[in-house]
Structures are given as structure tokens and as C-alpha cells.
N, C-alpha and C positions, 0 to 999 in steps of 0.2 A: 868157652861159654858164649852162646849166641846173645845178641842184644835183645832188649825187651821193648815191646810196644804196648802201651795202654791205648786201646782203640775205642774212642767214643762214637757210638753210632746212634743216630736219631731215630732209626727204625727198629721195630721189633724184629728179632732174628727170624721169626716165622713168617714175616711178610714176603710177598713174592720176591724172588731173588733179583737183586739189583746191584749196582756198582759197589756199594759198601760191602756186600757179602762176598763178591768175587775178589775184591782187593784184600779183604781180611784173610780169606782162605789162601790166596796166593802168597801173602806175606809170611804166613805160618811155615812155608817151606824154607824161609831164611831167618826168621826171628821167632822169639817166644812172644806170642800175641795173646793178649787178654782183651776180649771184646766186651765192652759195657753197652748193653742194648736196653731200650726202654719198652716195657710191656705196653702194648696197646690194649684198649678196652675190648677189642675183638677177640683177644686171646687170653684175657686176664685170668679166667678160671679154667684154662685148658693147659695146665702145666705138662700133661703127658704128651702134648703135641710138640714140645720143644725138641728139635732134632739134635742128636749128639754128633758133634763134628768128628769127622774121621781123622782130621789132622792132629797129630800128637802134640803139636806146639800151639794149639788153639784152644783157649778156654772161654766159656761164656759166663758173664756175670750180669744177671738181670738187675735193672734199676726201676724204681717206681717214682712216678710224679703224681701229685694231686691232679685230678681232672680240671679242665677249664684253666690250664696253666697260662693261657694268654691274658687272663685277667690280672690286673696289677697286684692285688693283695696275694692271690694264690701264687703268682710268679715269684714274689719276694719270699714266700714261705718255701717254695721249691728250691730257690737259689740258696737259701741258708742251709737247708738239709743236704743238697747235692754238693755244696762246697765241702762240708764235713765228710760226706761219703767219698768224694774224690780224693780228699786229703788222706783219708784212711787207705784207699787203694794205692795211692802213690807211695805211701810209707810201706805198705805191705809188699808191693811188687817191684819197687824201685826201678821204674821204666827209664830207658834211655830216651824214648820219644813218647809224646802224648799226641795222638792223632784225633782230629776233629772232622766229622763228616757234615756238620752243619754249624754255622757261625754262632747261633744262640747258645750252643753248648759251652762255648768259651766263658760264658758268664758263671760257670760252675768251677772254673779253674782256681785253685787256691794260690795265694801269693807265696813268695819265698821257696819256689821249687827250683830244681836244678835240671829239669828236663828240656830237651829240644821240642819245639812246637811245630807240628805239621798240620796244615789245613788242606783238605781236599775240597776244592770249590767245584761242586758238581752241577750247580744251578745258579741262576740269578736270584739271590735270596730274597730280594725285595719285590720280585715278580709274582710271588704267591699272593693269594687272596686273604691276607691277614688283616685283622683290624688295624687301623692307623696307629694306635698306641703301641701295639706289638711290632708292627713293621718298623717303627722308629727304634725300638729296642734292638731288633735284629740288625738294622743298619749301623747303629752305634757300636754294637758288640763286634760286628764284622770288621769295622774300621780298626778296632783295637787288636783283633785277632790277626789281621793282615800285617799291621805294624809290628806285632810281637813275634810273628811266625819266622822260623828259620828256613822253612821251605813251604811253597804253596803249589799244589798240583791243580791244574785247571782242565776241565773236560771238553771245552770247545774253543775254537779260534776266536769267536766273538766275545766270549767271556775273557779270554786272554787279552784281547785288545782293549776291552772296557777297563779291566783292572790295571793294565799297563798304563793307560792314560791317567787314571786316578792315583796310582801308586807306582811311580816310575822306578823307585828303588827296590821294589819287591822282588823276591826270588821266585819267579814263576816258571813252571815247567808244564808244557802241554802234554797231557796224557788223556787221549780220547777214550771213549768207552770201547768195548771189544766183544768178541764172541767167546762164550764159555760153554762147554758141554761137548757132546759127541757129534762129529760130522755125519750128517745123513748121507747114506750112499745111494738110496733109491732115487730114481728120476721122478720127481713129483710134479713136473710141469703139466700145465693144462693141455689136453689133447685138442687138436684143431678139428673138432667134429661138431655136428649140430647137437645142441642141448636145449632142453625146454627151460631149464633154470640154471643159474650160476650162483654158487656160494662164494661170498666174499668175506674173508675173515680178518679179525683184529684181535691181538692179545696184548695185554698190559693193563695199566690202571685206567679205569673208566670214570671220567670226571667231566662235568659240564664245562669247567674252565679249560679243559684240555682238548676235548673233541668237538668237532663242528657237526652237531647233529642236524642243523638246518640244511646243510649241503647234502647230507645223506638222505634226509627226508625228501628233498626235491627229486633225487634220482629214483627213489621208491615210487613216488607219485607218477614219474614219467615212464618208468620201465617196469613192466609187470614180471619180468623174468629174472630179476636179481633179488637176492636176499642177503642180509648182513648177519654175521655171527660174531659175538663178542665173548672173549674169554678173559677173566681177570676180576679183581676186586672192584666193586662199585663204591666209589669214594664219597659220593653225595647223592642227594635225592634227585636223580635224573628223571626226566619225563620224556621218554622216547619210546613210544608204544606203537607197534605195527605188527600185523600178522606175518610179515616176512622179516622180522627182527627177532633174534634169539640170544638170550644171555645165559651163559653156562656157569658163571661165577668163577671162583678160584679153582684151578686144577693143579695137580702136582706137575712140576716142571718136566718130569720124566714122561708124563702122559700127553704133552703137547703134540707130539708126533701123531698120536692116535686121532686127534681132532683135525690137525692141519692137513693131513693127507686127504681128508674129505673135502677140503676147500679148493676152489678153482683159482682164486686170487687172494692176495693179502693186501691190506690197505692201511695207510697211515693218515687218518683224516683229522690231523691236528687243526685246532682253531688258532689262527695266527694272532699272537699277542706278545708282549714283551717277555713273558716267561718262556714261551715255546721257542722263540727265535734265537735263544741262547742255548738250546738243548742239542746235544749230540745223542740221538735216540739209541738206547741199548737194543731196543727191539728190532731195529733195522739189521743189525748184525745177525740176529736170530732169523729174521725173515729170509735173508740171503741164504742161510744154511738150508732152509726148507725148499729151495729150488723152484719157487713159484714165481709167476709174474707178480710184480709189486707196483702198486699205485700209491702215490704220495703227494700231499700238498707240497708246494715248493717254497723254500726259504733258503737264504744264502748258505747256511751251515750244511745243507744237504747236498751241495755240489760235490762233496767228498764221495757221495754214493751215486753220482749221476749215471754211471754206466749200467746201473742195476734197476733204476726206477723209471716209471712213467709218471711224469710230473703233471699236476694241474695247479692253476693259480686263480681259478674262479669257479663258481658253480657251473657255468657254461662249459668250461674245460672239462670238468668232471663228468658232465652229461655226455660230452663227445667221447670220452674214454669208455663210458658204459655202452654207448652205441657200438663202438668197436668190439667190445666184449660180446655183445649179442650177435654180432655178425661173424664171430670167431676169428677176428683179425688181430687180436691182442695176444701174442704169444710171449714167452719169456724173452727178456731183452738181452740176457747174458748167457754165455756158454758155461758148461759144467766146469771146464778148466779154469775159467775166470773166477767162478765161485770158490773153487778149492784154493786158488792162489790168494784170493782176498781173505778167506778165513784163516789161512796159515799166517799171513802177514798182520792180521788184526786179531790175534788171539789174546786172551788175558795173560798167557805166559809171556808174550812179547811185551805187554804193558808192564807186568810186574818186574821184568828184567830192567826196564827203564826206571821204574820207581826205586828199585833197590840200588841201582847205580847212583841215583841222585841222593838217596839217603846216606850212602857210604861216602859221598863227597863232602858231607857236612863236617 
């Protein structure tokens, strides 16, 4: 009989596919996995949209929280309800491991359990734009979670170093993000021919805390032959309007190829802040699969991808890159064989094998 994992996921299962989705699916090849995911208001009345997992050992259990859960009174109400709910699930499924994808969820863990605790630290939790009162809660709960965890997976080297300094006795294992999906066989690189306009694409969460729209606006003002295309959920009320900017919204992951093959370049225009500098971006693994020239802001964690990216570190650097694009001097930096080798060595299958080995050593 396979071991059981109760997998607490802070995202709605229908949100764009991210690290928690890939890991849950991968673990179901080795364990009996029950995913507890929280309905977001975006999907609250769209039950028919819930995908049915193909994995026979993966079950989805939806959970509900009162809205505005960052407010103290509502937070306390949710905590009381969720402790009871989680206690019921633990008694029902009798998991060997309880997995947390966000530290705040540990506040729902009942006492007197016999489960091993696993924390997947995928972001700097205090780097998000939370209200101060909620940020303190997250920080305090994460401290308890790290101290109580039997195993802690960390998604980036900078996170690993930060946690290692603060919790030297922690059981940390570096598990970077990875590539998931089918490898594209077509050569989608930009042709070195004269063009009147160049399409530069981005896909992922679209948020003003995450993306440097000021840098992009400067390039639009300076170069009339470039345009930006954004694919993904818009997470806040962004104000980035231009006749050469297009937002497509959320598209099915399987349809990304249809859009990306029309782009000339891909870009990672992150706004550098404490949150971003601890991130190992999932989207870069996918960018590399699409075999396009890739432009990215530079920060230390991205040295891992240096042979694939054209870096910029200022608005002027980005303008210089755009000038090279217009003159058709910016071709793909990497070979197809380098791409295939990287994707093979950085697949979610490889990451899951490392996770399973660590779990089995507990």
C-alpha cells in the first residue's frame, strides 16, 4: 500500500499551472495524494470548469474561506473552521505526510497529529504586498512551520541561503522549478530578415508588483516597431495602455504554442524587489522550450539560465537590446541541442525523483 499525502495548496486548482500543480501530479505516481485547494472568487460559481485529474492516485478536495481573510476577525473565523475541516480530513485519509505550499496554511493544522510535516517554500513569504498585520501573521506562522517541519523543500538558492542563516538546524533541500509538458520540436527562432514590426511576448501572472511597466513604456515611446503581447491572468488593476500592447487574458496551457509561435521574442520584464529576487521563474523553463530569443532583467538567481538569456539591468540596457532587435542582430543565444539537454535535465520528472528520495529518507 502506497503512502498517503494530504497536500494543502493555497491556489485554486484551476489557476494557471504552477509549481504546486506539477508537484502534486508528479507525487501521485508514487503516493496516494489528496489535494486540498481553495476556491478563488474568480472560479467560485464555475464548478464545471474543475479539471478531472488523470492520475488515479490524485484526488481534489475543494475548501472554502470567507473573503477578506486577511482581516483579523475573518481570519480567526476561517482558522476555527479550517482546523476542524483539516482534522476531519486527517482522520478520514490518515496521511503519512501533510504538505504545505504556503506557510499561512499551517495555522489550520490541528494539534495531536501523527503526520510528518513537509513545507514547500516556493517564495519569500513576507515579500508579498500584504497588509502589515497579515504579514506578521505569515511571518510568525512560517517560523512555527519551519521549526515543526520534518522536511523543507526550497525553490531557489537565495531562499535556501536566507532560511539556512535564520534556521541553521532546518532540513532544507533545494528543488528548483522545472519544465513540464511536451517538448516543442519546431524551430521557432526569429528569422534574421527585415521586418516592419516585432512581437515581444510574455506569459504568466500579470501584476504591477511583479512587472516593470515603466521600462516597457520607455521602449514603446522610443521604438515604433516593437509591440508587447501579454498572456495570463491580470492580478490587479494595472494601468498600462498603449496601441501596441495587447492582453489576451488566460489561455489554456495547451494553446500557448499557438500564440508563442507568432512572437519574435520572449521577455521576462520583472520589477526588481525583495519578492522577485528570491524567485526561480517557472516561465523561463517554458520560454526555453519555445526556442525563441529570450530577454530578461538580471538578478543573481538567473545566473542559472545565463547561457539562454539576453540580460538587461537598466532601462538603457533594455533600449539597447531593442535597438539590436530592430536591426535584426539579436538571434537566439543557444543551440537546439543545448535547449533539449537543458529541458531533459530540468524536467519535473527529475525534480519529483529528488523529492521522493528525500521523503523516503524520513
